[in-house]
N, C-alpha and C positions, 0 to 999 in steps of 0.2 A: 386202257379205256378211259375216255375223258367225258363221254356223254352221260351227264347225271340222270337223264330220263331213263337210262337203262339200269339204274341201281335200285335194289330193294333191300332195305335193312329191316328184317322181321324177327320177331321172337315167337316162340311157341310156349304157351302157358296153360295150365289147367290144374284141376284137383289131382291128388295122388292117384296113380293107377288109371288115369283116363287114356294114357297112351301117347304122351308127348314124345318120349325118347324113341319109341317105335316109329312114330310119324317122321321124326327127323331122319332116322335110318333109311326109311323108304325114299325120302326126298333125295338123300345122298346117292342112293342106288340108281334112282331114275335119272339123276343129272350126271351119272357116269363118274362120280367121285369115288365110289367104292364098288368092288365087284362081288364081294361076298357079303350078304346081308347079316349083320349082327343081331343078337337077340337078347333082350333084357333078362329072359328066363335063365339063360346060361351065362349071363354076364359078359357077353362078347360085343356089346355095342360100341360104336365109335365115340359117342360123346360122354358116356359114363365110364371114364377111364380110371377113376380112383378105385383102389382096392375095395374101399368101404361101399362104393356105389355098386360095383359088380356083385358084391356079396349080398347086399341087402335088396338089390333090385330097385333102388330108388336113386333119384338124381339129387346130389347134394350141392354141387356148385354149377352155375350156368357155364355152358361150353359154347364156343363160337366156331362156326364152320362157314366156308365160302364155297359157292358152287354156281354153275351157269345153267339157265333154262331159257330156250328160245332167245339166244344171244342177250339175255339180261343177266346181270350179276346179282346173285342173292347172297346176302350175309345173314346166316340163320343162327339164332341163339336159342339153345334148348335150356329151359329153366326148371328149377325144382318145384314140386307141388306141396311139400310139407310146410305147415305153418311156421315151424322153427326156422325155415330158411327163406321166409318171405323177403328178406332184405335182398336176396339174389334176384328175385322177380322184380322187385321195386327198382333196383339199379339198372336192370336190363331194359325195363320199359322206358326208363329215363332217356336212353340213348337210341331207341328204335323209332322208326317212322311208322311201322305197322305191326300187326300181330295176328297170330292164329290162335283163337281160343278153342281148345280141344275139350269136348264133353263126351262122357261115356254114354253109349246108347242105352245101357240099362241103368246106370247110376244117375244119369241126368245132371242137373245143375247141383253140384255138391258144395258143401260149405267153403272149401278153400277156393273153388272157382268163383264164389261170390267175392271173397277178399281180393283175389287177383283182378277180377272184373272192376272192382271199386278202384284199385290202384290204377288200372288202365284208363278208367274214366278221369281220374285226377290228372293223369299225365296226358290226357286227350290224344290217345293213340287210336288210329283207325284199326278195325279188326275184321277178320273173316271168322266164321264159326264153322268148325268141323265136328260133326257128330260121328264119333268113332265107334268101333266095336259092334257094328250092326249085325255081325254074325253070331253074337252071343245070345244065350237064353235070356228072354225077357227084354231084349232090346226093342225100343219103340221110338222111331225117329220123330213121329208127330207129337208124342208126349214131351220129348225134350224141347221141341220148338215152343210148345205152350209154356214150359218152365222158363225158357229164356224171356218170354213176354212177362210172365207173372212174378217170377222170383227176382230176375235181374232188372225188370222194368225196361228192357231193351226191345228194339224192333228187328226181328230176324227177317231177312229177305230170302225166301226159299229159292235156291238156284238149282238144286238137284233133288230128285226123289228116289228112294230105294226101290229096286226091283227084287221082290221076294223078302221074306222075313227070317230072322234067326239063321238056322243052318241052310235055308234055301236062298239066302241073300247072294245074288249073282252079279249085280251091277247097279248102275244108276242111270236115271234119265236126266238129260240136261234140259231144264224147263225152257231156257231161252231159245235153243236151236231145235227143240223137239226131236232130239236124237237119243237113242239108248246106247249106253256103253256096257257091253256084256263080256265078262272075263271067263276064260275056260278053266278047267280044273288043274292046270299045271301049277297054278299059284305064282306064275311069273307076271310082274306088273305090265310087261309090254304085250302080253298075249290077250288082246281084247279085240272085239270087232264092234263096229258101229252099225246099229240096225234101226229099224223103225220102232216106235213106241209100242210095247205090248198092248194088244187090243183092250185088255181089261183095265188099262191105266189111262186110256186116252182122255176120259172125262176129267179125272183128277189133274192130269197135266194141263189141260185147258184152263181149269179153274185156277190153278196156281199161277199159270202164265198170265192170266188176266190181272190177278192181284199184283204180280211182279211188274207188269207194264204200268199199271195205275200208280204204283208207288214210285217207280223210276221217273215217269214223266213229270212228277211234281217238281223235279229239279230244274225243269226248263219250261218257262211259260209258253213259248211259241209251240213247242212240241205238244204241250198239254192241250192247247186250243185245237190244234190239228187233230189230236186223238179224240177230243170231244166231238169233233165233226166227222168222226168215223174213219180218219186216216191212220193206218197202222204204221208206227215208226219202224225204221230199219234196225237190224241188229246192231250196227255200228253206233247209231244214235242212242239206242238203249244202253249199250256198254258205256258210252260217254256219260250218260245220266247216272248210271250205277256207280261209276268211278267217282263222280262228284259227290253223290250222297254218302258214299263210304268215307270219303275224305272228311266230309263235314259231320260225321258221326250221326247222320240222319237215320241210317239203318245199317245192318250188318249182314252181308251176303252169307247165306248158310248152306253148307255142303254136307254130304253124308258119305259113309264108306266104312272100310275096315282096313286100317293101316297094316295090321298083322297079316291079313290075307291079300295085301297089295291091291285092294279095290278102291278106286275113287281118289287116289293120291294125285294122278295127273290133273284132274279137274281143279284141285286146290292150287297146284303150281301154276296152271293157266290163270287162275283167278288172282294169284299174287301179282303176276305180271299185268293182268288186265285192270285190276281194281285197286290194289294197294298203292299208296302214293310213293313217288320218287322223293329223294331227300330234299329237292328244291320245291316240292309241292306242299310241304308241311309248314305250319307256322314256325318261323325261325325262333331259336332259343333267345329269351331276353337276356340282356347283360345287366349285372347288378353292381351296386356300389360296394366295394369290399369292406368299407367301414360300417355302413348301416345295414347292408343286406337288402336295401330298397332297390327296385328296378329303376334303371336310369332312363328308360324310354328308347334306348338303342337296342338293336338286335344283331345276332350273328347270322347275317345273310349267307345262305348256303350257295357258295360260288367259289370256284378255284382262283378267281382274280382278286378276292378280298384278302386282307391280312390274315395270317394263320391264327385259328382259334380251335381248341380241342378240349374235350373233357376226359379226364382219367376216371373210368367208372369201375375198374376192377384191378386188383393186384393179385398175382398168383406166383407162388414160388415153386419152381420145378427143377428137374435135374440140370437144366441149362442156366439157372440163375433166376433173378426176379424178373417177371414179365409184367409190364403195365399195359392193360388194355385201354385203348384210346379211341374215342369217336371223334373224327375230325369234322367240324361244322363248316369251317370256311378256310380258304387258302390251300397252300401246298406244303408238303414237308419232304425234304430230301435228306438222305444219309449225310451226316456231317454238319447239319444245320445246328445253330445254337438257339434254344428257345427259352422263354421265361416261364417260371412257375409263379403265377400271380399270388398264390396263397402264401408262399414262403419268401417271395421277392428274389429268389436265387435263379441263376441260369443253369441250364444243362445242355450238354452236347449230345446229339442223337448219334448213337453208335450203330447198333443193328436194329433193323425194323423187320418184322415178319408178319406174314399172313397166316392166320391160324387154321389148322385143319384138326380141331379138337386137340390131341397132344402131338400131332405132326406139325411141321412148320415150313413155310417157303420164304426164303430171303427176299426182301424188297429193297429197291434203291430209292423209290419215292412213293408218296401216297398223296391223296388230295381230298377235298371236301366230299363228304358222303361216305368215305371209307371207314371201316372198323378194323384197326390193326393192333398189333402188340409191339411194344418197344422193349428191348432187352437191356437190363442193367441200369435203370434209372434210380437215382439215390434217394431223394427226399420227397418223392411224390406219394400222396395218399389218395384214397378213394374220394372223388368229388372235387379234386383240385383242377383248376383251369390251367392249361398250357397255352401260351400265346406268343405272338411275334414280339421280339425284344423292344421294337420301336412303338408297338401299339398295345400297351398294357390293357387288359380287360378281365372281367370276372364273369363267368357264366353262372347262371342260377345254380346254387349248390344243391347237394342231395341232403335230405333229412332222414336220419335213421332212427328206428325205434330204440327205446332204452331197454337194457336187459332186465329180466324179471326174476331170475333165479340164480343162486350162487352156491358154489361148493368150495370146500377147502381142500387143497391138495398138497402133498409133500412127496418129494422123490424118494424111492425106496432105498437108494444108496447115496453115499456122500457125494460122489462125482456127478450125480445126476442134476444137481441144482444149477450149475453153470449151463449145462446143455439145455435144461428146461427153460432157463431165462432167455437164451438165444432163440429157441424154437417158439416160445410164446410170443416173443417180439415179432417174429415173422407172421404168426397166425393172426395177431391183432391187426397188423397192416392189411392182411388179406380180407378180414371180415370185420367191418365196423360195428356189427351188433354183438361182437364178442369182446369182453373187456376183462382186464385183470388188475388186481391191486393187492398190496401186502397189508395184512392186518397187523398194525403196530403192536397191539396188545399180545397177540399169540405168536406173531412171527410167521404165520401160515400164509401161503399164497392163495388168494381167493379168485376163482374163475367165475365170470358172470356171463350168462347167455340168455337166449330167447325161450329155452324150454329144456326139458330133461333129455330129449333126443339130441338136441343141439350140443349140449355139454358132453353127452355120452360119446358122440362122434369126435369131439375135440380131444377127449382123453384117449380115444382110440388112435387118432392121427398122431398124437404125441408119442404113443407107444410104438406104432409101426413105422411111421415115416421118420421120426427123429430118434427112435430108440430110447425113450425116457419112460421108465416104469413108474407109475404113481400110486400112492396110497390115497384113496379118495375118502374124505371124511364127511361127517354130517355137517350141514350148514350150521353156523354158530350165530347166535343172536348177541348183539352187544348191549348188555344191560347196564344200568347206572344206579347210583344210590343218592338219597337226599335225606334231609331231616324235616320233622313236622312241628317241633315246638322249641321255644327259646330256653336257654340254660345260662345261669350266671354262676361262675366257678372261679377257683383259685388254684394255682399249682406252683410248687417250689421245687427247684432242682438244686441240690447241694451235694458236693462231693469233697471230702476232706481226707487226703491220704498222703501226707508228706508233701513237701514242695507247695507250689501255689494250688489252691483249691478251685472249685467251680461253684458259682452261686448265681441263681437267677430266680426271681419270684414274679409271677404275672397274675393279675386279676383281669378276667375277660368275660365278655358275653358272646354267646353263639346263638344265632337265630336263623330261621329259614329265609332265603332271599327270593327275589322276583324270579318267575319262571324264565329260564334262558340266561340268567345273569352270571352263572358260573360261580367263581369264588371272589368275594370282595373283602378287603381288610382296611379297617380304620383305626386310628389311635386318638384317644382323648385324654391322655395322661397329662396332668399339670403338676408343676412344682418339682419336676425332675426326678420323680421316684423311679422311673425307668428312663435313663438318658436317651435322647433322640437317636444317637448313633446305633442303639440296639434295636430300634423298631423294625428295620428291614430284616434282621435276623429272626425276629418273632414271626413276621409275615412269611418268611421263607420256610420256617419249620412247619407252619400250618399248611402252606401250599403243597409241600412235598407229600404230606400225609393225605391230602385230598385225592391223590391218585389211587389210594388203596383203602376202600371203604371198610367200615367195621362189620358189616353184615356178611359179605361174601367176597370182599376184596375188589369190587368193581369201583371205577372212579366215582367220586362224590361231586354232585352238581348243586348249584344254587344255595350257597351257604354264605352268611355274613359273619365276620368275626370282628369284635371291637375290643381293643385293649384299653382299659380305663384306669388301671393302677398297678402297683407292683413294688418291688424293692430291689436294691442292688448293693453290692459290697465294693468299696473303693478298690481293693486289690483283686478279689477273686472273681468279679464279674467280667464276662467277655461275651463277644457275639456268639461264640459256639455254645456257651452256657445257656443263653436265652433261646437259641434255636432248639437245643435239646429240651428245654422247658416247654416250648410250644408243642413239640412232638408228643411229650408226655401228657400235656393238657388235652390234645386231640383224643388220645386213647382213653383218657379218664372221662371226658365229658360227652363225646359223641353218642355212646350207648344210652346216655340219659336224655338225648334230644329227640327221641322218637324216630330212629332211623327207618327209612322206607326204601323198597326196591322200585326202580322205574324201568319201564320197558319201551322200546321204540314202537311208535304207532305210524302206520303207513296210510297215505291217501291212496285208495284203491278205486280204479275206474274200470267197470266191467261192461262189456257190450254183449247183449244176448238177444236172440229172437224172442218175440213177444210171448210165445207159448211157454217159455221157461222162466219168466220173470219171478214167479212165486217160488220156484225151487231155488233160484240163485239167491234171492233175498233171505229165504229160510236158512240156507247154508251159511251165508255171511253172518247172520245172527248167531248161529251155533259157534262160529269162530270168534265170538265176542265183538262183532263188528257193530258200528253205529252207522245206519244208512242216513246220508245227508240229502240226497237229491236223486230224482229220476227224470230222464228226458226221453220222450218217444221220438224215434226217427222213422225214416221210410222203411228200412229193412230190419229194425229192431229197437231195443231200448238200452239206454246207457244208465247204469246205476253207479252213483258215487257214494263212497262211504269211507270211514276210518276204521282200520282193522289192525290189531297187534301183529307185528312181523312174525312172531313165533308161531302164530296160527296159520300162516300163509304158505308154509312149505308144502310142496306137492299139489298146490291149489290148481295149477293148470290142468293136471290130469283129471281132477274131480270136475272142473268146469267143462272140459271137453266131453266127459261122460254124460254130464247132466244135460248139455245142449246139443248132443250128437255131433260134436266137433265144430259147432258154429260159433261158440262163445270165444271172446278174446278179452284179455285184460292187461292193464298196465298199473304199476304202482311206484310211488316215490315216497321218501321219508317225509313225515310231517312234523312230529314232535315226540318228546318223552312224556309218559303219563304213568301214574302209580299202578303197580301190579296188584291184582286181587290177592288176598291173603293166601289162598290155597296154591296159586301159581308161584307166589314168592317163596313159600316154604319149600316147594319142590326144587326150585332153581338154586336156593341157598344150600340145600342139602347136597345137590349134585356138585356145586362149585366147591364146597368144603372137601368133598371126596376127591375131586380133581386136584385141589391144592395139596391134600395130604399125600397123594401119589408123587407129586413133584418133589 
């Protein structure tokens, strides 16, 4: 296939449990890609093929599938709903031309659907709305349509109306054609008949149709004038207007049904073909300058005749090796081609290319603009890298990923596990940019960082099952520091006489608190050669070594100034080592006199909450010893900024979600070190001494 107008790249996104995966299953069944319908309840769906997904009944990673409907090719991506995996939704929206927002008929517009809707607005993706689960208790199509207007601030264009409510839901009325689609009790998607509109719905259908026509003709001035003069536009003309308005995000065609009961899915597939844009109808991706990240003014025009340009948007490791998912924006790609990765400046040869069917795959020999494919065995490609023609280097607008907010320490249960863990974590970090890992140099532990407790829980589970690495998961550890509060002037003599040459070094010195953030500084003002110049570095080294191990609880010491102003030496017995030992003794002798103090890391915290919960959130941050710095009201909620000690922020995401019924979000980053209150300091010092005693 080379006709781009017959392509549709779409994603399905929604809140947890609104029915995205089930909708995807139904689409695959209707398009003839699968013969037996899978079910999320018993873990047999096509796109949720990870063990963890089947078990928990949730989607963790986005899966891609291709299918055909009315000789159009649909590339469908099923995305997760949980906030911990928003990165999957974000990166999928980045490479799609259109989407289907699924809302639960009884749950309505839920918090995560707001977040995903916001991402889709930022990515400027055209969307259809599917109100699902209308066969459930308490489902109300009209209420959800109101929520789309009020909560999301979007304009729904109602295209179908439900026939019957809750368990009496039997079908839908197509408002545009005034036809009713009624399914029988067999539960098969293809068993429906087209009838006249039920008598009790005629008035409703006419009212909604009038609204639909009025909204649609706004897209075409000539049609609008004719309509004002009483001329009814044809269905073809209306479809053209709806398509234009959908593409320009003026409104969102809204459908209803029950994916689980196979009702109303055909209408969505028809709408995908009729209203969602083809790859060449979307505003082309801007090209950016790799140095500055600024847009260059050029774009990646979607056409097979242009130079090759593609974006790697996902990396997945499976039983066949590393797969790099690629959206091709322009040009063609053939097996055996050599392409350039503009992020690394290295070239790669294309070995195998496959079209994905969730975890099945079909080999390809070529692909072209508009395609979403996977390339097997690419070496140095990461998520967000641009792949391009060797002669036409370019960089597509990169992806921006959220920073991790929670970390845990892990150690393998057995000795042999650490190498296995290192390799496994390397693969997992490449797959998921919101998952990071670092080694704590002070404790030697491996620290995993992620978007939430569920996120890290799943990562530990994957390490155990997929890679066979059993881990001991520890409590997150805070990196405290020490400093001093008052100046001290002191003297220390080191002498050792026991046969042979002795050791002698005498130093007079001042220790005082330094500027915040200055670390350790050393100066010498000795005159008259009482401590020869060649021994000054030894004195500095002695103090510097001791700074790593503070006198309170063994934490590194910050912001201290030491001045050497006098001393004494012996012509035979003095040496560099003697002065270094003298400095170490001096540190132990004088630091406890200088008012030592424990410092804790303070984080800049940025919390987003709906307006109704601002009081609760601020009260909670104050209880966590937080200082509120700023509040900004936005359209959908309030942003609260403040500084809070890191030790008080563990488990915060859970508390925040409970307080804001799942709608709150937050991010935090390190700000500075500040003195610990006395009661906190005492507790930390006692715990640390106990820990050191065990060692």
